[in-house]
PDB file as gemmi writes it, atoms N, CA and C in Angstrom:
CRYST1    1.000    1.000    1.000  90.00  90.00  90.00 P 1                      
ATOM      1  N   UNK A   1      -6.897   0.671  -5.964  1.00  0.00           N  
ATOM      2  CA  UNK A   1      -5.843  -0.240  -6.199  1.00  0.00           C  
ATOM      3  C   UNK A   1      -6.092  -2.184  -5.349  1.00  0.00           C  
ATOM      4  N   UNK A   2      -7.072  -1.376  -4.489  1.00  0.00           N  
ATOM      5  CA  UNK A   2      -7.638  -3.020  -4.000  1.00  0.00           C  
ATOM      6  C   UNK A   2      -8.342  -3.500  -4.461  1.00  0.00           C  
ATOM      7  N   UNK A   3      -9.642  -2.751  -5.197  1.00  0.00           N  
ATOM      8  CA  UNK A   3     -10.467  -3.266  -5.854  1.00  0.00           C  
ATOM      9  C   UNK A   3      -9.777  -4.273  -7.131  1.00  0.00           C  
ATOM     10  N   UNK A   4      -8.864  -3.617  -7.738  1.00  0.00           N  
ATOM     11  CA  UNK A   4      -8.407  -4.343  -8.833  1.00  0.00           C  
ATOM     12  C   UNK A   4      -7.795  -5.169  -8.892  1.00  0.00           C  
ATOM     13  N   UNK A   5      -7.060  -5.033  -7.931  1.00  0.00           N  
ATOM     14  CA  UNK A   5      -5.987  -6.463  -7.114  1.00  0.00           C  
ATOM     15  C   UNK A   5      -7.157  -7.523  -6.616  1.00  0.00           C  
ATOM     16  N   UNK A   6      -7.949  -6.951  -6.165  1.00  0.00           N  
ATOM     17  CA  UNK A   6      -8.886  -8.516  -6.084  1.00  0.00           C  
ATOM     18  C   UNK A   6     -10.043  -9.073  -7.313  1.00  0.00           C  
ATOM     19  N   UNK A   7     -10.196  -8.132  -8.075  1.00  0.00           N  
ATOM     20  CA  UNK A   7     -10.710  -8.777  -9.171  1.00  0.00           C  
ATOM     21  C   UNK A   7      -9.959  -9.414 -10.250  1.00  0.00           C  
ATOM     22  N   UNK A   8      -8.499  -9.234 -10.321  1.00  0.00           N  
ATOM     23  CA  UNK A   8      -7.348  -9.425 -10.838  1.00  0.00           C  
ATOM     24  C   UNK A   8      -7.180 -11.067 -10.411  1.00  0.00           C  
ATOM     25  N   UNK A   9      -7.374 -11.134  -8.865  1.00  0.00           N  
ATOM     26  CA  UNK A   9      -7.233 -12.153  -8.342  1.00  0.00           C  
ATOM     27  C   UNK A   9      -8.443 -13.250  -8.701  1.00  0.00           C  
ATOM     28  N   UNK A  10      -9.871 -12.690  -8.664  1.00  0.00           N  
ATOM     29  CA  UNK A  10     -10.506 -13.681  -8.806  1.00  0.00           C  
ATOM     30  C   UNK A  10     -10.603 -14.157 -10.414  1.00  0.00           C  
ATOM     31  N   UNK A  11     -10.376 -13.351 -11.373  1.00  0.00           N  
ATOM     32  CA  UNK A  11      -9.956 -13.620 -12.940  1.00  0.00           C  
ATOM     33  C   UNK A  11      -9.228 -14.900 -12.443  1.00  0.00           C  
ATOM     34  N   UNK A  12      -7.857 -14.520 -12.055  1.00  0.00           N  
ATOM     35  CA  UNK A  12      -7.092 -15.792 -12.049  1.00  0.00           C  
ATOM     36  C   UNK A  12      -7.395 -17.090 -11.507  1.00  0.00           C  
ATOM     37  N   UNK A  13      -8.275 -17.014 -10.516  1.00  0.00           N  
ATOM     38  CA  UNK A  13      -8.999 -18.349 -10.113  1.00  0.00           C  
ATOM     39  C   UNK A  13      -9.761 -18.428 -10.885  1.00  0.00           C  
ATOM     40  N   UNK A  14     -10.654 -18.198 -11.802  1.00  0.00           N  
ATOM     41  CA  UNK A  14     -11.964 -18.306 -12.857  1.00  0.00           C  
ATOM     42  C   UNK A  14     -10.992 -19.468 -13.645  1.00  0.00           C  
ATOM     43  N   UNK A  15      -9.649 -18.380 -14.225  1.00  0.00           N  
ATOM     44  CA  UNK A  15      -9.240 -19.085 -15.243  1.00  0.00           C  
ATOM     45  C   UNK A  15      -8.379 -20.373 -14.871  1.00  0.00           C  
ATOM     46  N   UNK A  16      -8.174 -20.517 -13.816  1.00  0.00           N  
ATOM     47  CA  UNK A  16      -7.211 -21.861 -13.129  1.00  0.00           C  
ATOM     48  C   UNK A  16      -8.699 -23.087 -12.656  1.00  0.00           C  
ATOM     49  N   UNK A  17      -9.428 -22.441 -12.483  1.00  0.00           N  
ATOM     50  CA  UNK A  17     -10.976 -23.416 -12.580  1.00  0.00           C  
ATOM     51  C   UNK A  17     -11.421 -24.543 -13.933  1.00  0.00           C  
ATOM     52  N   UNK A  18     -11.307 -22.812 -14.562  1.00  0.00           N  
ATOM     53  CA  UNK A  18     -11.728 -23.421 -16.069  1.00  0.00           C  
ATOM     54  C   UNK A  18     -11.011 -24.160 -16.778  1.00  0.00           C  
ATOM     55  N   UNK A  19      -9.368 -23.716 -16.662  1.00  0.00           N  
ATOM     56  CA  UNK A  19      -8.904 -24.344 -17.630  1.00  0.00           C  
ATOM     57  C   UNK A  19      -7.356 -24.677 -16.547  1.00  0.00           C  
ATOM     58  N   UNK A  20      -6.927 -25.903 -17.017  1.00  0.00           N  
ATOM     59  CA  UNK A  20      -5.537 -26.270 -16.093  1.00  0.00           C  
ATOM     60  C   UNK A  20      -4.355 -25.545 -16.784  1.00  0.00           C  
ATOM     61  N   UNK A  21      -4.186 -24.559 -17.851  1.00  0.00           N  
ATOM     62  CA  UNK A  21      -3.158 -23.758 -18.067  1.00  0.00           C  
ATOM     63  C   UNK A  21      -2.357 -22.941 -16.735  1.00  0.00           C  
ATOM     64  N   UNK A  22      -1.330 -22.343 -17.789  1.00  0.00           N  
ATOM     65  CA  UNK A  22      -0.479 -21.453 -16.269  1.00  0.00           C  
ATOM     66  C   UNK A  22      -1.098 -20.207 -16.558  1.00  0.00           C  
ATOM     67  N   UNK A  23      -2.046 -19.710 -16.898  1.00  0.00           N  
ATOM     68  CA  UNK A  23      -2.674 -18.490 -17.759  1.00  0.00           C  
ATOM     69  C   UNK A  23      -3.460 -18.299 -15.597  1.00  0.00           C  
ATOM     70  N   UNK A  24      -4.128 -19.176 -15.253  1.00  0.00           N  
ATOM     71  CA  UNK A  24      -4.621 -18.946 -13.787  1.00  0.00           C  
ATOM     72  C   UNK A  24      -3.160 -18.185 -12.971  1.00  0.00           C  
ATOM     73  N   UNK A  25      -2.281 -19.254 -12.558  1.00  0.00           N  
ATOM     74  CA  UNK A  25      -1.463 -18.995 -11.434  1.00  0.00           C  
ATOM     75  C   UNK A  25      -0.945 -17.726 -11.602  1.00  0.00           C  
ATOM     76  N   UNK A  26      -0.924 -17.065 -12.944  1.00  0.00           N  
ATOM     77  CA  UNK A  26       0.551 -16.286 -13.660  1.00  0.00           C  
ATOM     78  C   UNK A  26      -0.435 -15.066 -13.337  1.00  0.00           C  
ATOM     79  N   UNK A  27      -2.054 -14.893 -13.527  1.00  0.00           N  
ATOM     80  CA  UNK A  27      -2.858 -13.651 -13.265  1.00  0.00           C  
ATOM     81  C   UNK A  27      -2.983 -13.931 -11.567  1.00  0.00           C  
ATOM     82  N   UNK A  28      -2.825 -14.705 -10.624  1.00  0.00           N  
ATOM     83  CA  UNK A  28      -2.895 -14.532  -9.721  1.00  0.00           C  
ATOM     84  C   UNK A  28      -1.624 -14.184  -9.090  1.00  0.00           C  
ATOM     85  N   UNK A  29      -0.752 -14.256  -9.071  1.00  0.00           N  
ATOM     86  CA  UNK A  29       0.808 -14.090  -8.885  1.00  0.00           C  
ATOM     87  C   UNK A  29       0.953 -12.765  -9.069  1.00  0.00           C  
ATOM     88  N   UNK A  30       0.400 -12.119 -10.403  1.00  0.00           N  
ATOM     89  CA  UNK A  30       0.521 -10.604 -11.107  1.00  0.00           C  
ATOM     90  C   UNK A  30      -0.416  -9.767 -10.132  1.00  0.00           C  
ATOM     91  N   UNK A  31      -1.941 -10.134  -9.810  1.00  0.00           N  
ATOM     92  CA  UNK A  31      -2.857  -9.728  -8.743  1.00  0.00           C  
ATOM     93  C   UNK A  31      -1.556  -9.433  -7.184  1.00  0.00           C  
ATOM     94  N   UNK A  32      -1.224 -10.642  -6.904  1.00  0.00           N  
ATOM     95  CA  UNK A  32      -0.383 -10.377  -5.386  1.00  0.00           C  
ATOM     96  C   UNK A  32       0.563  -9.374  -5.552  1.00  0.00           C  
ATOM     97  N   UNK A  33       1.277  -9.427  -6.581  1.00  0.00           N  
ATOM     98  CA  UNK A  33       2.793  -8.537  -6.337  1.00  0.00           C  
ATOM     99  C   UNK A  33       2.108  -7.077  -6.610  1.00  0.00           C  
ATOM    100  N   UNK A  34       0.315  -6.859  -7.745  1.00  0.00           N  
ATOM    101  CA  UNK A  34       0.096  -5.561  -7.789  1.00  0.00           C  
ATOM    102  C   UNK A  34       0.091  -5.031  -6.057  1.00  0.00           C  
ATOM    103  N   UNK A  35      -0.759  -5.936  -5.366  1.00  0.00           N  
ATOM    104  CA  UNK A  35      -1.052  -5.680  -4.260  1.00  0.00           C  
ATOM    105  C   UNK A  35      -0.054  -5.246  -3.268  1.00  0.00           C  
ATOM    106  N   UNK A  36       1.274  -6.138  -3.454  1.00  0.00           N  
ATOM    107  CA  UNK A  36       2.003  -5.942  -2.719  1.00  0.00           C  
ATOM    108  C   UNK A  36       2.955  -4.601  -2.856  1.00  0.00           C  
ATOM    109  N   UNK A  37       3.218  -4.000  -4.266  1.00  0.00           N  
ATOM    110  CA  UNK A  37       3.909  -2.879  -4.082  1.00  0.00           C  
ATOM    111  C   UNK A  37       2.910  -1.919  -4.180  1.00  0.00           C  
ATOM    112  N   UNK A  38       1.596  -1.870  -4.490  1.00  0.00           N  
ATOM    113  CA  UNK A  38       0.816  -0.732  -3.610  1.00  0.00           C  
ATOM    114  C   UNK A  38       0.843   0.233  -2.897  1.00  0.00           C  
ATOM    115  N   UNK A  39       1.777  -0.697  -1.534  1.00  0.00           N  
ATOM    116  CA  UNK A  39       1.808  -0.361  -0.205  1.00  0.00           C  
ATOM    117  C   UNK A  39       2.894   0.297  -0.004  1.00  0.00           C  
ATOM    118  N   UNK A  40       3.908   0.620  -0.744  1.00  0.00           N  
ATOM    119  CA  UNK A  40       4.965   1.318  -0.740  1.00  0.00           C  
ATOM    120  C   UNK A  40       4.499   2.886  -0.762  1.00  0.00           C  
ATOM    121  N   UNK A  41       5.141   3.741  -0.024  1.00  0.00           N  
ATOM    122  CA  UNK A  41       4.870   5.302   0.072  1.00  0.00           C  
ATOM    123  C   UNK A  41       6.260   5.854   0.294  1.00  0.00           C  
ATOM    124  N   UNK A  42       6.440   7.221  -0.429  1.00  0.00           N  
ATOM    125  CA  UNK A  42       7.692   7.585  -0.338  1.00  0.00           C  
ATOM    126  C   UNK A  42       7.349   9.089   0.646  1.00  0.00           C  
ATOM    127  N   UNK A  43       8.257   9.195   1.575  1.00  0.00           N  
ATOM    128  CA  UNK A  43       8.076  10.247   2.737  1.00  0.00           C  
ATOM    129  C   UNK A  43       9.235  11.242   2.766  1.00  0.00           C  
ATOM    130  N   UNK A  44       9.444  12.263   2.261  1.00  0.00           N  
ATOM    131  CA  UNK A  44      10.280  13.201   1.871  1.00  0.00           C  
ATOM    132  C   UNK A  44      10.698  13.415   2.930  1.00  0.00           C  
ATOM    133  N   UNK A  45      12.096  14.263   3.038  1.00  0.00           N  
ATOM    134  CA  UNK A  45      12.647  14.597   4.288  1.00  0.00           C  
ATOM    135  C   UNK A  45      12.228  16.021   4.751  1.00  0.00           C  
ATOM    136  N   UNK A  46      11.236  16.845   4.331  1.00  0.00           N  
ATOM    137  CA  UNK A  46      10.634  17.693   5.246  1.00  0.00           C  
ATOM    138  C   UNK A  46       9.146  17.390   6.152  1.00  0.00           C  
ATOM    139  N   UNK A  47       9.519  15.637   5.899  1.00  0.00           N  
ATOM    140  CA  UNK A  47       7.913  15.123   6.609  1.00  0.00           C  
ATOM    141  C   UNK A  47       8.081  14.586   7.224  1.00  0.00           C  
ATOM    142  N   UNK A  48       7.388  13.958   8.151  1.00  0.00           N  
ATOM    143  CA  UNK A  48       7.477  12.665   9.113  1.00  0.00           C  
ATOM    144  C   UNK A  48       5.984  11.849   8.616  1.00  0.00           C  
ATOM    145  N   UNK A  49       6.045  10.577   9.044  1.00  0.00           N  
ATOM    146  CA  UNK A  49       4.888  10.202   9.027  1.00  0.00           C  
ATOM    147  C   UNK A  49       4.696   9.159   9.875  1.00  0.00           C  
ATOM    148  N   UNK A  50       2.937   9.299  10.578  1.00  0.00           N  
ATOM    149  CA  UNK A  50       2.148   8.929  11.350  1.00  0.00           C  
ATOM    150  C   UNK A  50       1.439   7.800  10.877  1.00  0.00           C  
ATOM    151  N   UNK A  51       1.877   6.046  11.080  1.00  0.00           N  
ATOM    152  CA  UNK A  51       0.990   5.063  10.806  1.00  0.00           C  
ATOM    153  C   UNK A  51       0.026   4.861  11.693  1.00  0.00           C  
ATOM    154  N   UNK A  52      -1.279   4.553  11.460  1.00  0.00           N  
ATOM    155  CA  UNK A  52      -2.352   4.387  11.914  1.00  0.00           C  
ATOM    156  C   UNK A  52      -2.764   2.956  11.357  1.00  0.00           C  
ATOM    157  N   UNK A  53      -3.365   2.051  12.373  1.00  0.00           N  
ATOM    158  CA  UNK A  53      -4.180   0.433  11.888  1.00  0.00           C  
ATOM    159  C   UNK A  53      -5.159   1.031  12.632  1.00  0.00           C  
ATOM    160  N   UNK A  54      -6.266   0.377  11.941  1.00  0.00           N  
ATOM    161  CA  UNK A  54      -7.575   0.686  12.213  1.00  0.00           C  
ATOM    162  C   UNK A  54      -7.780   1.571  13.204  1.00  0.00           C  
ATOM    163  N   UNK A  55      -7.088   2.551  12.860  1.00  0.00           N  
ATOM    164  CA  UNK A  55      -7.579   4.333  13.187  1.00  0.00           C  
ATOM    165  C   UNK A  55      -6.541   4.225  15.306  1.00  0.00           C  
ATOM    166  N   UNK A  56      -5.933   3.260  15.432  1.00  0.00           N  
ATOM    167  CA  UNK A  56      -4.842   3.425  16.325  1.00  0.00           C  
ATOM    168  C   UNK A  56      -3.385   3.348  16.197  1.00  0.00           C  
ATOM    169  N   UNK A  57      -2.974   4.208  16.806  1.00  0.00           N  
ATOM    170  CA  UNK A  57      -1.375   5.030  16.749  1.00  0.00           C  
ATOM    171  C   UNK A  57      -0.858   3.899  16.148  1.00  0.00           C  
ATOM    172  N   UNK A  58       0.412   3.045  15.531  1.00  0.00           N  
ATOM    173  CA  UNK A  58       1.149   1.835  15.278  1.00  0.00           C  
ATOM    174  C   UNK A  58       2.465   3.021  15.596  1.00  0.00           C  
ATOM    175  N   UNK A  59       3.172   3.566  14.500  1.00  0.00           N  
ATOM    176  CA  UNK A  59       4.545   4.144  14.851  1.00  0.00           C  
ATOM    177  C   UNK A  59       4.546   5.383  13.817  1.00  0.00           C  
ATOM    178  N   UNK A  60       5.886   5.813  14.260  1.00  0.00           N  
ATOM    179  CA  UNK A  60       6.131   7.092  13.279  1.00  0.00           C  
ATOM    180  C   UNK A  60       7.431   6.774  12.493  1.00  0.00           C  
ATOM    181  N   UNK A  61       7.372   6.962  11.508  1.00  0.00           N  
ATOM    182  CA  UNK A  61       8.151   6.778  10.113  1.00  0.00           C  
ATOM    183  C   UNK A  61       9.274   8.261  10.184  1.00  0.00           C  
ATOM    184  N   UNK A  62      10.283   8.120   9.597  1.00  0.00           N  
ATOM    185  CA  UNK A  62      11.388   9.168   9.310  1.00  0.00           C  
ATOM    186  C   UNK A  62      11.257   9.016   8.000  1.00  0.00           C  
ATOM    187  N   UNK A  63      12.237   9.953   7.279  1.00  0.00           N  
ATOM    188  CA  UNK A  63      12.039  10.465   5.474  1.00  0.00           C  
ATOM    189  C   UNK A  63      12.449   9.176   4.849  1.00  0.00           C  
ATOM    190  N   UNK A  64      12.259   8.778   3.999  1.00  0.00           N  
ATOM    191  CA  UNK A  64      12.524   7.288   3.350  1.00  0.00           C  
ATOM    192  C   UNK A  64      11.032   6.701   2.720  1.00  0.00           C  
ATOM    193  N   UNK A  65      11.444   5.274   2.286  1.00  0.00           N  
ATOM    194  CA  UNK A  65      10.631   4.537   1.659  1.00  0.00           C  
ATOM    195  C   UNK A  65      10.030   3.933   2.964  1.00  0.00           C  
ATOM    196  N   UNK A  66       8.487   3.579   3.042  1.00  0.00           N  
ATOM    197  CA  UNK A  66       8.096   3.048   3.752  1.00  0.00           C  
ATOM    198  C   UNK A  66       6.891   2.145   2.889  1.00  0.00           C  
ATOM    199  N   UNK A  67       6.853   0.942   3.647  1.00  0.00           N  
ATOM    200  CA  UNK A  67       5.989   0.096   3.581  1.00  0.00           C  
ATOM    201  C   UNK A  67       4.512  -0.060   4.401  1.00  0.00           C  
ATOM    202  N   UNK A  68       3.448   0.278   3.860  1.00  0.00           N  
ATOM    203  CA  UNK A  68       2.379  -0.082   5.256  1.00  0.00           C  
ATOM    204  C   UNK A  68       1.106  -1.229   4.058  1.00  0.00           C  
ATOM    205  N   UNK A  69       0.339  -1.619   5.264  1.00  0.00           N  
ATOM    206  CA  UNK A  69      -0.321  -2.617   4.815  1.00  0.00           C  
ATOM    207  C   UNK A  69      -1.390  -2.304   4.275  1.00  0.00           C  
ATOM    208  N   UNK A  70      -1.813  -2.269   2.772  1.00  0.00           N  
ATOM    209  CA  UNK A  70      -2.961  -1.691   1.781  1.00  0.00           C  
ATOM    210  C   UNK A  70      -4.118  -1.831   2.529  1.00  0.00           C  
ATOM    211  N   UNK A  71      -5.267  -0.662   2.469  1.00  0.00           N  
ATOM    212  CA  UNK A  71      -6.098  -1.222   3.427  1.00  0.00           C  
ATOM    213  C   UNK A  71      -6.451  -1.151   5.138  1.00  0.00           C  
ATOM    214  N   UNK A  72      -5.189  -1.641   5.091  1.00  0.00           N  
ATOM    215  CA  UNK A  72      -5.348  -1.611   6.929  1.00  0.00           C  
ATOM    216  C   UNK A  72      -4.882  -0.691   7.091  1.00  0.00           C  
ATOM    217  N   UNK A  73      -4.012  -0.048   6.844  1.00  0.00           N  
ATOM    218  CA  UNK A  73      -2.696   1.219   7.622  1.00  0.00           C  
ATOM    219  C   UNK A  73      -3.165   2.242   6.859  1.00  0.00           C  
ATOM    220  N   UNK A  74      -3.073   3.357   7.418  1.00  0.00           N  
ATOM    221  CA  UNK A  74      -3.019   4.306   6.862  1.00  0.00           C  
ATOM    222  C   UNK A  74      -1.798   5.158   7.797  1.00  0.00           C  
ATOM    223  N   UNK A  75      -1.455   5.983   6.382  1.00  0.00           N  
ATOM    224  CA  UNK A  75      -0.544   6.870   6.630  1.00  0.00           C  
ATOM    225  C   UNK A  75      -0.818   8.200   6.153  1.00  0.00           C  
ATOM    226  N   UNK A  76      -0.243   9.015   7.285  1.00  0.00           N  
ATOM    227  CA  UNK A  76      -0.548  10.088   7.032  1.00  0.00           C  
ATOM    228  C   UNK A  76       1.151  11.261   7.287  1.00  0.00           C  
ATOM    229  N   UNK A  77       1.291  12.179   6.517  1.00  0.00           N  
ATOM    230  CA  UNK A  77       2.607  12.897   6.409  1.00  0.00           C  
ATOM    231  C   UNK A  77       2.229  14.142   7.295  1.00  0.00           C  
ATOM    232  N   UNK A  78       2.934  14.293   8.005  1.00  0.00           N  
ATOM    233  CA  UNK A  78       3.021  15.576   8.945  1.00  0.00           C  
ATOM    234  C   UNK A  78       4.459  16.734   8.476  1.00  0.00           C  
ATOM    235  N   UNK A  79       4.111  17.940   7.925  1.00  0.00           N  
ATOM    236  CA  UNK A  79       5.233  18.784   7.968  1.00  0.00           C  
ATOM    237  C   UNK A  79       5.919  19.215   8.917  1.00  0.00           C  
ATOM    238  N   UNK A  80       7.179  18.922   8.937  1.00  0.00           N  
ATOM    239  CA  UNK A  80       7.947  19.433  10.432  1.00  0.00           C  
ATOM    240  C   UNK A  80       9.055  20.476  10.087  1.00  0.00           C  
ATOM    241  N   UNK A  81       8.588  21.367   8.922  1.00  0.00           N  
ATOM    242  CA  UNK A  81       9.280  22.594   8.621  1.00  0.00           C  
ATOM    243  C   UNK A  81       9.015  23.658   9.569  1.00  0.00           C  
ATOM    244  N   UNK A  82      10.326  24.645  10.051  1.00  0.00           N  
ATOM    245  CA  UNK A  82       9.733  25.708  10.640  1.00  0.00           C  
ATOM    246  C   UNK A  82       8.546  26.651   9.994  1.00  0.00           C  
ATOM    247  N   UNK A  83       7.968  27.352  11.169  1.00  0.00           N  
ATOM    248  CA  UNK A  83       7.036  28.317  10.414  1.00  0.00           C  
ATOM    249  C   UNK A  83       7.450  29.532  11.214  1.00  0.00           C  
ATOM    250  N   UNK A  84       7.594  30.640  10.578  1.00  0.00           N  
ATOM    251  CA  UNK A  84       7.762  32.038  11.009  1.00  0.00           C  
ATOM    252  C   UNK A  84       6.290  32.615  11.116  1.00  0.00           C  
ATOM    253  N   UNK A  85       6.499  33.259  12.576  1.00  0.00           N  
ATOM    254  CA  UNK A  85       5.400  33.632  12.636  1.00  0.00           C  
ATOM    255  C   UNK A  85       5.558  35.073  13.699  1.00  0.00           C  
ATOM    256  N   UNK A  86       4.682  36.049  13.256  1.00  0.00           N  
ATOM    257  CA  UNK A  86       4.832  37.459  13.459  1.00  0.00           C  
ATOM    258  C   UNK A  86       4.452  37.979  15.019  1.00  0.00           C  
ATOM    259  N   UNK A  87       5.300  38.138  15.423  1.00  0.00           N  
ATOM    260  CA  UNK A  87       4.754  38.580  17.179  1.00  0.00           C  
ATOM    261  C   UNK A  87       4.526  40.296  17.380  1.00  0.00           C  
TER     262      UNK A  87                                                      
END                                                                             
């Protein structure tokens, strides 16, 4: 998703340089919004999420909607349901 956003942003910059119309800024805004919304993650009620930034633990998130910085932060879902074990 990051590569697509960057390519769209570069196309917007080229359109802005070549032509002074509103096409360039519109494409750049679209690429920025695409990158912004690609960071939303949904965490189900049976999971907790561990968020790492560059491999270092940052925080734990509960169930719900979480936003992570794309390509910088990584979200790992951990199942917290009870497991039945034969003894």
